[in-house]
C-alpha positions as CSV (number, residue, x, y, z in Angstrom):
1,M,19.7,-26.0,7.4
2,Y,19.2,-24.6,11.1
3,N,22.0,-21.9,10.3
4,L,21.2,-20.8,6.9
5,L,17.4,-20.0,8.4
6,L,18.5,-18.0,10.8
7,I,20.8,-15.9,8.8
8,I,17.7,-15.9,6.5
9,L,16.0,-14.3,9.3
10,L,18.5,-12.1,10.6
11,S,18.6,-10.6,7.6
12,I,15.3,-10.0,6.6
13,S,14.8,-8.8,10.1
14,A,17.5,-6.0,8.7
15,I,15.4,-5.3,5.4
16,L,12.1,-5.2,7.3
17,I,13.7,-2.6,10.0
18,I,14.8,-0.6,7.1
19,A,11.5,-0.7,5.0
20,I,9.3,0.0,8.3
21,F,11.8,3.4,8.5
22,M,11.1,4.3,4.7
23,Q,7.5,4.5,5.1
24,P,6.0,7.7,4.2
25,T,4.9,9.7,7.8
26,K,1.5,10.4,8.0
27,N,0.6,13.5,9.8
28,Q,-2.7,13.3,11.1
29,S,-3.6,15.1,14.1
30,S,-4.6,12.4,17.2
31,N,-6.6,14.8,19.1
32,V,-10.2,13.4,17.5
33,F,-11.8,17.0,18.8
34,D,-9.6,19.2,16.6
35,S,-11.5,20.6,14.3
36,S,-8.6,22.1,11.8
37,N,-8.4,18.4,9.9
38,G,-11.7,17.8,8.0
39,E,-10.3,14.8,6.8
40,L,-11.2,12.6,9.7
41,F,-13.2,10.0,8.2
42,E,-11.9,10.6,4.9
43,H,-9.2,7.3,3.8
44,S,-7.1,8.1,1.0
45,K,-6.2,4.7,-1.0
46,P,-1.9,4.3,-1.3
47,R,-0.5,5.8,-4.4
48,G,3.1,4.9,-5.6
49,F,5.9,4.9,-3.3
50,E,3.5,4.4,-0.6
51,A,1.7,1.3,-1.7
52,V,4.8,-0.3,-3.0
53,M,6.4,0.1,0.3
54,Q,3.1,-1.1,2.5
55,R,3.2,-4.2,0.1
56,L,6.9,-4.8,0.5
57,T,6.5,-4.6,4.5
58,G,3.6,-7.3,4.2
59,F,5.5,-9.8,2.3
60,L,8.6,-9.1,4.5
61,V,6.4,-9.6,7.5
62,F,5.0,-12.7,6.1
63,A,8.5,-14.2,5.2
64,W,9.7,-13.7,8.7
65,L,6.9,-15.2,10.3
66,L,7.1,-17.9,8.1
67,V,10.9,-18.4,8.6
68,A,10.8,-17.9,12.4
69,L,8.0,-20.6,12.4
70,L,10.3,-23.1,10.4
71,L,13.2,-22.4,12.9
72,T,10.5,-23.4,15.6
73,I,9.3,-26.4,14.1
74,L,13.8,-27.8,13.7
75,S,14.7,-26.7,16.9
76,S,11.6,-29.0,19.0
77,R,13.4,-31.8,17.2
């Protein structure tokens, strides 16, 4: 059981890294005083591919934490 969960954790880790790198970048200026970007306080809702990738990443993080917690419980016994 422990080895199976460890393989699942490593698989989720690799898929999570790929999912994070596949997310589109946000080209926002980090300079708060830059007046060229008029959309400083505008929050746009993610749509399409970006929304799917955000949900997938959230699900993978939750699954990773759950498997890591189970591994911790099994290793403490």
